[in-house]
C-alpha positions, 0 to 999 in steps of 0.5 A: 499499499505505501508503495502504491500512495508513493506511486501516487504522490510522485505521479502527482508532483511531477503532472503539477510540476510538469504542466505549472513549473516554477507558479506560486500556485504550484505548492497549492494544486500539489497538496490539495490534490494529493490531499484528495488521492489519499483520501480515496486510495482510504476509500478504495482500501476502507471499502475491500477489507469490507 
């Protein structure tokens, strides 16, 4: 599970850095997308346990 989270966070970081570059909003977008991804991973893992 930890490897999945690591891969997703790295992919989000790459995409945000590629699209926004050194923009001031890149870190905010990265934080928002990472939080959403972690939320959905948590929801999927809880659904799989049931």
